[in-house]
N, C-alpha and C positions, 0 to 999 in steps of 0.2 A: 542107367546113368541118367542123372538129373540135368536139365538144361536151364534151370532157374538160376538167377544171379543173387547170391545172398547179400544182405546189408546194403541194398541200393534203394534209396528213398524214392517215393513216387512224386516226381516233380513235374509240374505242367510245363509246356513249351514257353509259356510267358515268363517263367522264372519264379522266384520266391514271392509269396503274397505279402510279406512285410513291407511297410512303406519305408523308403530310404529318406534319410535326413537331407535337407537342402544344403547347398554349399555354405550359406550363411550360418546354419546350425552347426556345421562341422567346424567352420572357422571360429565359432564362439568357444570351442574347446581349447583353442590355442591362446597362450598368454605371451605377450611381448613386453619385456622389461626395457624401457627406453633408456638408451645411453646418453640422450640429450643432443645427439647429432646423427645425421643420416649416414648409413654405411653404403648408400646407393647414390649414384650421381651419373651424369653424362660427362664424358671427357671433354668434348668440344661441342657446346650448344649449337654452333653454326652448322655442324654436320647434320644434325637432326632437322633443322629448319630448311636447309638447302637440298639435302640429298635423300632424306627418308620419305618414302611415300607409302610404306606398308605398315609402319608402327608394329613390327613383330614383337617388340618388348611388351607392348600393351596387350597384344593378342595372346601371348603365351603365359602371362602371369596368372596363376590360379587364384591369387588373393586380391586381384584388382589394385595392386600397388601402383602400377604404371598406368597413367591416364593421358590420353591425347590432349594436349593444350592447344588453345586457339593460336598461340604464337609459334607453333611448329615444333616446340620442344616438349617432350613428355614431362608431365608433372608427377612427382613421386610422393606417395604416402607411405614412407618407410616403416611406420609403426605397425602396418598390417603384414609385413614381409614374413614369409615362411622359410626364408633362407634356402630356397631350392636351387638358386643360381640359374634358372632357366632364361632369365632376361639377358644375361651376358652372352649366352650361347646363341640366342635367337637374333641378336642384333647383327644384320649383315655388314654394317660398317665397323663392328668391334668397338662401339662407342660407349659401352656401359662400364662404369667404374663400380666394381662390387668388391667389398671387403667384409670380413666377418665383423660383427659388432664387438666392441671392447669386452674384455673378460667380465663375466657376470651379467651381461646384458644380452638382449636378443630373444629369440623364440624359445618357449617352453611348451612341450606337448603334455596335456593332462592325461589323455587316454590312449597311450600307446606310443 
């Protein structure tokens, strides 16, 4: 009886040797067709300025769409949005207004 395992590649503990693309390289493969208006907003700007100390919407966004503003309200660069919806679930105050872009606009993935 043989104890060898067939078809198992010899992989080092460090993982594959191929270099991984940076986040910026990966985001470059995503196209966003601008609808002309943002599909993202905050419901009540005062809540962000007065109550938010963690800026979870900024921290959770994989595309750097939400950025902490000096005025206490997150600034939004919606053109980079991946439409993952993470920002609306991360906000502890439920203050993120998120809707799908109008038909024909929004994110398009090139490679997958």
